[in-house]
N, C-alpha and C positions, 0 to 999 in steps of 0.2 A: 504494500500500500504506500502511496505517496502522500506525504504530509501536505495538508491544504495550504499552509503558509509558504512552503517551499514551491509548490506548484504555482501559486499566485505571484511569486516573486517579491513578497513583502519581507522576506528574511534579510536582516542586515548582514553585510559581508563581515567576515572575521577580521579582527584588528591585525594590521600588518606591523610587525615590530621592525624598526629600522635602527641600525647602529650608526647611521651617518651623523646623528647629532650628539653622539656620546662625548666627543671632545668639545662640543659647543657649550656644554654645561660648565666647563671650567672657567674660573675667573681669568681675566687678562693677565694678571700677575703670574699665575701658574702656567699659562700658555707661553709667556716670555721665559720663565725658568726652564720649561721643557725644551724650548728652542735653544737656549744657552747650553743645556746639558747635551742635547743632540749634536750641536756644533763642536763642543769640546771632545765628545766621544769620537766623532767622525775624524777630527784632526788627529787625535791620538792613534786611531786605528790606521789611518793613512801613513803616519810616521812609522808606526810599528811594522806595517807591510813593507815600506821602503827599506827599513833597517834589516828586516828578515830577508828581503829579496836580494839586497846587495851584499849581505854578510854570508850568504851561501847556506845558512841553516835558519831554522825558526828560532827567533829570539823568545825570551820569556814573555808570555802574554800580559804585559803590564797594563795595557788599556782596560783590562778587567777591573783593576783597582780604581780607575777613573769612573767607569760606567756603573759598577756594582753598588757601592755604598750610597752614592748620591742619587742614583736611579731608584734605589729601594726607598730612600727617604722621600723623594719626589712622588713615587707611586703611592706610598702610604698617605701622604698629605693629600694628594689628588683624590684618592679613593675616599678618604674621610670627608673631604669637601663635597664630593658628588653625593655620597650617602646622606650627608646632612641636608643638602639642598633638596634631595628627592623625598626626604622624610617629612619635610615641612608641609603643612596643609596649603593648598593653593590660595592665593590672595583673591579675595572677592572683588569683583569689579565695583567701581564707585557708583553709588546710587545717585540718581539725579536729584538736584535740590529744587524743591518746590517753593517758589517764592516770587 
């Protein structure tokens, strides 16, 4: 048997979850800090790759010490901010003033 609501087309479509806006929830300060972190890690990995490539053997992977601790702290702070912002109740729209 076919459900009457489905046959009539009145059923609402399922919600589509999108991860495109995940980073959009971050404050500008955290976006800047993530950009600085990514730049510092990228420069260190490039220097490490050049040193390893020209030295003939793989050098100690010291960029991990640049990426790891600071990345972990940034991730923890970012996750905390996102969870805090998503747990707050939505702000009610302003009511019109009668007067």
